[in-house]
N, C-alpha and C positions, 0 to 999 in steps of 0.2 A: 933408321929406326922410326917407327910410327908411334907418335905420342898423341894421337888425336882422340883416342879413347882413354879414359881412366882404367888402367889395367886391373884395378881391384873391383870394378863394377860387375855385378852379376851377369853372366852371359858373354863376357869378353874372354876370347881365347887368345893367348900369346902363342904365335907360331914359332917354330925352331929359328926362323930368320929375325925374330923380335917384332915382327909386324903383328898388329892387333886386329882382330875381326870379332864383331859381335854376332852371336846367335840368338835368336828369340822366336817366340810363337806369335804369329799374328792374331790369334784369338784374344791375346792379352793386350792391355793398354800399352801405348808407346811408353817406354821407360822414361823417367825424368832425365834431364840433362841434354847435352847436344844431340841434334838430329843427325842421322847418317847423311853422307854426301852421295852415296851410292848404295843400292840394295839389290840383292838377287833373291827373288821370291819363287819358292818351289810350291806350287799349287796344282790341283787338278783343274781348277778354273782361274780365270784372270783375277788377280786380287784388286782391291780398291786403288784408285790413284793415290799417289803420295806427292809431297812437296819437293822431292829430291829425285835425281836420276835414278832410274831402276830398270831392271831386266826381269821378265817373267819366263820361267820355264815350266812347261806342262809336266807334272809330276803327281800322279794320283797318290792319295795317302796310302801308306804301308807298301808302296810299290817302288818302281825305279823310274828315272827320267825317260820320257818317250823319245827324246832327241838326244842321244848320248854324245854325239859330236858337239852339238850345240852346248851341252852341259860342260864338257871339257873346255871349250873355247870361253864360256862365260866364267869358269873357275880361274882360268889363266888371266883373264882381264881382271877380275876381282883381286887376284893375288898381286898384280902389278899396281893396281889403284891403292891397295893397302899400305904401300910404301908412304904415300902423302895424304891419304883421304880416309875419313871415317867410312868404313864399309860394313855392311851387315848381310847375313844370310838368315832367311826366315821361311818357315812353313806354318801350317796350322798350329801345332802345339810346340814346336821348337826342338823336337827330340829326334824323330826318326829321319825325315828327309833332311832336315837341318844338320843333324849329327852326321849322316852319311856324307853330305857335302863337305862338312868341316873335315871329316876324316880323309876324303879325297884331296881336299886342299892342303892338309898336313902332309900327305904323300907327295904331292906336288912340290912342297917346301922342303922335302928331303928326308922325312921319316920313312923307313921301309913300310910298304903296303901292309905287311903282315903285323905291324906294330901300331898303324894308324888309328884303328878303332880304340885300342887301349889308351892311346895318347889323348884322344878326345874325351873318352870316358873319365879319365883321371883329371884332365884340365878344363873341361867344360861341363859335362853332366854324365852321371853314372847311367842315365836312361838313353843316351845317345845311341843311334843305330838300332832300330827296334826289330828288325827281322832278319832271318838267316840269309836271305837273298841280298839284303842290303849290305850285310857283313861281306858276303861273297863278291858283290859289286865292288867294294872298296879294295879287297885283295886283288882284283884283276884290273883295277883302274890304272891307266897310264896317261 
């Protein structure tokens, strides 16, 4: 079990495996408390440098990742790292791309794809996964 994030902190999602992942919007200030040890950043353009290990995937706002195989690989890495590290997923606002990635992560962690968006909306944010094509992407993610 990952106890590196405080599970009661806003933005922290508990996965079915009990691992904890933080989602956030990069337009907001870095939340108080410990910093992540690894971040997956989903932006149309390269995000600013951070003081921790990170990976950037090109993903234009309101759309889908441009490298779907790279996205799946990055999520698998993040899921593995979440066992022992503070990990986060972030985009501009923290809802569409971040919510979609969290829903795909939840599916990798065992929730059926058709239930993953509802899981993330209930346990992370009601605003997660903003477009019909993002929802469809989750339903087909493997």
